C-alpha positions as a Markdown table, in Angstrom:
| # | Residue | x | y | z |
|---|---|---|---|---|
| 1 | Met | -7.9 | 16.0 | -9.7 |
| 2 | Asn | -5.2 | 13.4 | -9.6 |
| 3 | Asp | -5.8 | 10.3 | -11.7 |
| 4 | Lys | -2.4 | 8.7 | -10.9 |
| 5 | Pro | -2.7 | 5.3 | -9.6 |
| 6 | Glu | -2.4 | 5.4 | -5.8 |
| 7 | Ile | -1.6 | 2.9 | -2.9 |
| 8 | Ile | -2.0 | 3.8 | 0.7 |
| 9 | Tyr | 0.4 | 1.8 | 3.0 |
| 10 | Tyr | -0.1 | 1.7 | 6.7 |
| 11 | Lys | 2.9 | 0.7 | 8.4 |
| 12 | Ser | 5.3 | 1.1 | 11.4 |
| 13 | Phe | 9.1 | 1.2 | 11.6 |
| 14 | Ile | 8.9 | -1.1 | 14.5 |
| 15 | Cys | 6.8 | -3.8 | 12.6 |
| 16 | Pro | 8.8 | -6.8 | 11.6 |
| 17 | Arg | 5.7 | -8.0 | 9.4 |
| 18 | Cys | 6.0 | -4.7 | 7.4 |
| 19 | Ile | 9.3 | -5.7 | 6.0 |
| 20 | Pro | 8.2 | -7.9 | 3.1 |
| 21 | Thr | 5.5 | -5.5 | 2.3 |
| 22 | Ser | 7.7 | -2.6 | 2.2 |
| 23 | Arg | 10.2 | -4.7 | -0.2 |
| 24 | Phe | 7.1 | -5.5 | -2.3 |
| 25 | Leu | 6.0 | -1.9 | -2.7 |
| 26 | Lys | 9.7 | -0.8 | -3.5 |
| 27 | Asn | 10.0 | -3.3 | -6.2 |
| 28 | Leu | 6.5 | -2.4 | -7.6 |
| 29 | Lys | 7.4 | 1.2 | -7.7 |
| 30 | Ala | 10.7 | 0.4 | -9.5 |
| 31 | Gln | 8.5 | -1.4 | -12.1 |
| 32 | His | 5.8 | 1.0 | -12.3 |
| 33 | Pro | 7.1 | 4.6 | -11.3 |
| 34 | Glu | 3.7 | 6.0 | -12.3 |
| 35 | Ile | 2.2 | 4.5 | -9.1 |
| 36 | Lys | 1.9 | 7.0 | -6.1 |
| 37 | Ile | 2.6 | 5.2 | -2.7 |
| 38 | Thr | 1.7 | 7.2 | 0.3 |
| 39 | Glu | 3.1 | 5.8 | 3.3 |
| 40 | Ile | 1.4 | 6.4 | 6.6 |
| 41 | Glu | 3.3 | 5.8 | 9.8 |
| 42 | Ile | 0.8 | 4.7 | 12.3 |
| 43 | Leu | 2.7 | 5.6 | 15.5 |
| 44 | Thr | 2.8 | 9.4 | 14.4 |
| 45 | Asn | -0.6 | 9.3 | 12.6 |
| 46 | Met | -2.8 | 7.6 | 15.1 |
| 47 | Lys | -5.9 | 9.7 | 14.6 |
| 48 | Lys | -6.0 | 9.1 | 10.8 |
| 49 | Thr | -5.3 | 5.4 | 11.5 |
| 50 | Ile | -8.2 | 5.0 | 13.9 |
| 51 | Lys | -10.4 | 7.2 | 11.6 |
| 52 | Glu | -9.5 | 4.9 | 8.6 |
| 53 | Gly | -10.4 | 1.8 | 10.8 |
| 54 | Ile | -7.0 | 0.3 | 10.6 |
| 55 | His | -6.6 | -2.2 | 13.4 |
| 56 | Gly | -3.4 | -4.1 | 12.4 |
| 57 | Ile | -0.5 | -3.5 | 10.1 |
| 58 | Pro | 0.8 | -3.9 | 7.5 |
| 59 | Val | -2.2 | -2.7 | 5.4 |
| 60 | Ile | -2.2 | -1.8 | 1.7 |
| 61 | Ala | -5.2 | 0.1 | 0.7 |
| 62 | Ile | -6.2 | 0.6 | -3.1 |
| 63 | Gly | -9.5 | 2.4 | -3.4 |
| 64 | Asn | -12.1 | 0.5 | -1.2 |
| 65 | Lys | -9.9 | -2.7 | -1.1 |
| 66 | Arg | -7.6 | -3.5 | 1.7 |
| 67 | Tyr | -4.9 | -6.0 | 2.1 |
| 68 | Ser | -3.2 | -7.1 | 5.2 |
| 69 | Gly | 0.4 | -8.1 | 4.1 |
| 70 | Val | 1.5 | -8.7 | 0.6 |
| 71 | Pro | -1.1 | -9.1 | -2.2 |
| 72 | Ser | -0.2 | -10.6 | -5.7 |
| 73 | Ile | 1.3 | -8.0 | -8.1 |
| 74 | Gly | -1.5 | -9.0 | -10.5 |
| 75 | Glu | -4.2 | -8.0 | -8.0 |
| 76 | Val | -2.6 | -4.7 | -7.3 |
| 77 | Leu | -2.0 | -3.8 | -10.9 |
| 78 | Glu | -5.7 | -4.8 | -11.8 |
| 79 | Leu | -7.0 | -2.5 | -9.0 |
| 80 | Leu | -5.0 | 0.2 | -10.2 |
| 81 | Gly | -6.0 | -0.2 | -13.7 |
| 82 | Ile | -2.5 | -0.9 | -15.0 |
| 83 | Pro | -2.0 | -3.6 | -17.7 |
| 84 | Ser | 0.1 | -6.6 | -16.5 |
| 85 | Asn | 2.9 | -7.6 | -18.8 |
| 86 | Asn | 2.6 | -11.3 | -17.8 |
Protein backbone atom coordinates (compact mmCIF):
# COMPACT_ATOMS: atom_id res chain seq x y z
CA MET A 1 0.00 0.00 0.00
CA ASN A 2 1.29 3.42 -0.97
CA ASP A 3 0.55 6.15 1.57
CA LYS A 4 2.48 8.83 -0.32
CA PRO A 5 0.26 11.89 -0.95
CA GLU A 6 -1.02 11.76 -4.54
CA ILE A 7 -2.48 14.17 -7.05
CA ILE A 8 -3.96 13.01 -10.34
CA TYR A 9 -3.75 15.70 -13.01
CA TYR A 10 -5.90 15.40 -16.14
CA LYS A 11 -4.51 17.55 -18.92
CA SER A 12 -3.68 17.81 -22.59
CA PHE A 13 -0.63 19.10 -24.36
CA ILE A 14 -2.93 21.14 -26.64
CA CYS A 15 -4.78 22.83 -23.74
CA PRO A 16 -3.78 26.48 -23.13
CA ARG A 17 -5.72 26.52 -19.82
CA CYS A 18 -3.49 23.70 -18.56
CA ILE A 19 -0.35 25.89 -18.62
CA PRO A 20 -0.96 27.70 -15.29
CA THR A 21 -2.07 24.45 -13.64
CA SER A 22 1.09 22.68 -14.85
CA ARG A 23 3.21 25.52 -13.45
CA PHE A 24 1.37 25.34 -10.13
CA LEU A 25 2.00 21.60 -9.85
CA LYS A 26 5.65 21.96 -10.85
CA ASN A 27 6.18 24.55 -8.10
CA LEU A 28 4.24 22.43 -5.59
CA LYS A 29 6.42 19.39 -6.40
CA ALA A 30 9.58 21.49 -6.00
CA GLN A 31 8.42 22.58 -2.52
CA HIS A 32 7.06 19.15 -1.52
CA PRO A 33 8.97 16.37 -3.32
CA GLU A 34 7.08 13.77 -1.26
CA ILE A 35 3.94 14.43 -3.29
CA LYS A 36 3.28 12.00 -6.13
CA ILE A 37 1.76 13.66 -9.20
CA THR A 38 0.30 11.38 -11.84
CA GLU A 39 -0.38 13.16 -15.13
CA ILE A 40 -3.07 11.76 -17.39
CA GLU A 41 -2.91 12.97 -21.00
CA ILE A 42 -6.57 12.81 -21.96
CA LEU A 43 -5.97 12.48 -25.71
CA THR A 44 -4.13 9.18 -25.23
CA ASN A 45 -6.20 7.96 -22.27
CA MET A 46 -9.77 8.63 -23.39
CA LYS A 47 -11.26 5.47 -21.86
CA LYS A 48 -9.83 6.25 -18.41
CA THR A 49 -10.85 9.91 -18.71
CA ILE A 50 -14.44 9.02 -19.60
CA LYS A 51 -14.60 6.31 -16.93
CA GLU A 52 -13.47 8.83 -14.30
CA GLY A 53 -16.14 11.31 -15.43
CA ILE A 54 -13.75 14.01 -16.58
CA HIS A 55 -15.61 16.38 -18.92
CA GLY A 56 -13.21 19.30 -19.13
CA ILE A 57 -9.59 20.07 -18.42
CA PRO A 58 -7.49 20.89 -16.53
CA VAL A 59 -8.62 18.85 -13.53
CA ILE A 60 -6.67 18.17 -10.36
CA ALA A 61 -8.04 15.19 -8.41
CA ILE A 62 -7.08 14.60 -4.79
CA GLY A 63 -9.02 11.75 -3.25
CA ASN A 64 -12.72 12.48 -3.91
CA LYS A 65 -12.15 16.22 -4.43
CA ARG A 66 -11.69 17.68 -7.92
CA TYR A 67 -10.55 21.11 -8.96
CA SER A 68 -10.97 22.62 -12.40
CA GLY A 69 -7.97 24.86 -12.80
CA VAL A 70 -5.65 25.99 -10.02
CA PRO A 71 -6.72 25.53 -6.37
CA SER A 72 -4.98 27.30 -3.51
CA ILE A 73 -1.82 25.67 -2.19
CA GLY A 74 -3.39 25.61 1.27
CA GLU A 75 -6.36 23.57 0.04
CA VAL A 76 -4.08 21.09 -1.72
CA LEU A 77 -1.78 20.62 1.26
CA GLU A 78 -4.76 20.19 3.61
CA LEU A 79 -6.33 17.52 1.38
CA LEU A 80 -2.98 15.72 1.13
CA GLY A 81 -2.51 15.85 4.90
CA ILE A 82 0.67 17.92 4.65
CA PRO A 83 1.20 20.68 7.22
CA SER A 84 1.46 24.14 5.67
CA ASN A 85 4.46 26.27 6.59
CA ASN A 86 2.38 29.44 6.44
